[in-house]
C-alpha positions in Angstrom: 7.2 -2.3 58.6 9.3 0.4 60.6 10.6 -2.6 62.6 11.9 -4.2 59.4 13.7 -1.1 58.0 15.2 -0.6 61.5 16.8 -3.9 61.3 18.6 -3.3 57.9 22.0 -1.6 58.0 22.8 1.3 56.5 24.4 -0.5 53.2 21.6 -2.7 52.9 19.5 0.4 53.0 21.4 2.1 50.1 21.0 -1.1 48.4 17.5 -1.2 48.7 16.9 2.5 47.8 19.0 2.0 44.3 16.7 -1.2 43.7 13.4 0.7 44.2 14.7 4.0 42.2 15.6 1.8 39.2 12.5 -0.5 39.6 10.2 2.7 39.9 12.3 4.2 37.0 11.8 1.4 34.8 8.1 1.1 35.3 7.6 5.0 34.8 9.7 4.5 31.4 7.4 1.6 30.2 4.1 3.2 31.2 5.1 6.7 29.6 6.4 4.7 26.3 2.8 3.0 26.0 1.1 6.3 26.9 3.0 8.1 24.1 2.5 5.3 21.4 -1.6 5.3 22.2 -1.6 9.2 22.0 0.2 9.1 18.5 -2.3 6.5 17.3 -5.2 8.8 18.5 -3.6 12.0 16.7 -3.0 9.8 13.6 -6.9 8.7 13.5 -7.9 12.2 14.5 -5.9 13.5 11.3 -7.3 10.6 9.0 -11.0 11.3 10.3 -10.2 15.1 9.4 -9.1 14.1 6.0 -12.1 12.2 5.3 -14.4 14.7 6.4 -12.7 17.1 4.0 -12.7 15.0 1.3 -16.5 14.3 1.7 -17.1 18.0 1.9 -15.2 18.3 -1.4 -17.4 15.8 -3.2 -15.2 13.0 -3.3 -16.8 9.6 -4.2 -15.9 6.6 -1.7 -13.8 5.1 -4.3 -11.5 8.1 -4.6 -11.3 8.5 -1.0 -10.3 4.8 -0.2 -7.5 5.7 -3.0 -6.4 8.7 -1.5 -6.2 7.1 1.8 -4.2 3.9 0.5 -2.2 6.1 -1.5 -1.2 8.2 1.5 -0.5 4.9 3.6 -3.5 5.8 6.0 -5.7 3.1 4.8 -4.2 -0.9 4.2 -4.7 -2.1 0.9 -6.8 -5.1 0.6 -5.2 -8.4 0.4 -4.8 -9.9 -3.0 -5.5 -13.6 -3.8 -2.2 -15.4 -5.1 -3.6 -18.2 -7.0 -7.2 -19.1 -8.6 -10.0 -18.7 -6.3 -12.1 -21.5 -5.2 -15.8 -21.3 -5.3 
């Protein structure tokens, strides 16, 4: 490996260094972006879980909890059927 680096002249070494730094920075940016997004999702789920525990402790029914979560945008609304149902 050192023989290969010794055979590269100064300009090529600089280009290799720039390319390596750009690739490392791009990789680090992508990994950090994914990590922060996942961390945010974990924190949102923790907040939603704490809300559900609080509502259960206050005596809310499951239907009321579902309405609160849906109204707050935490839970997704169930899909509605566009036409008549087929049995």
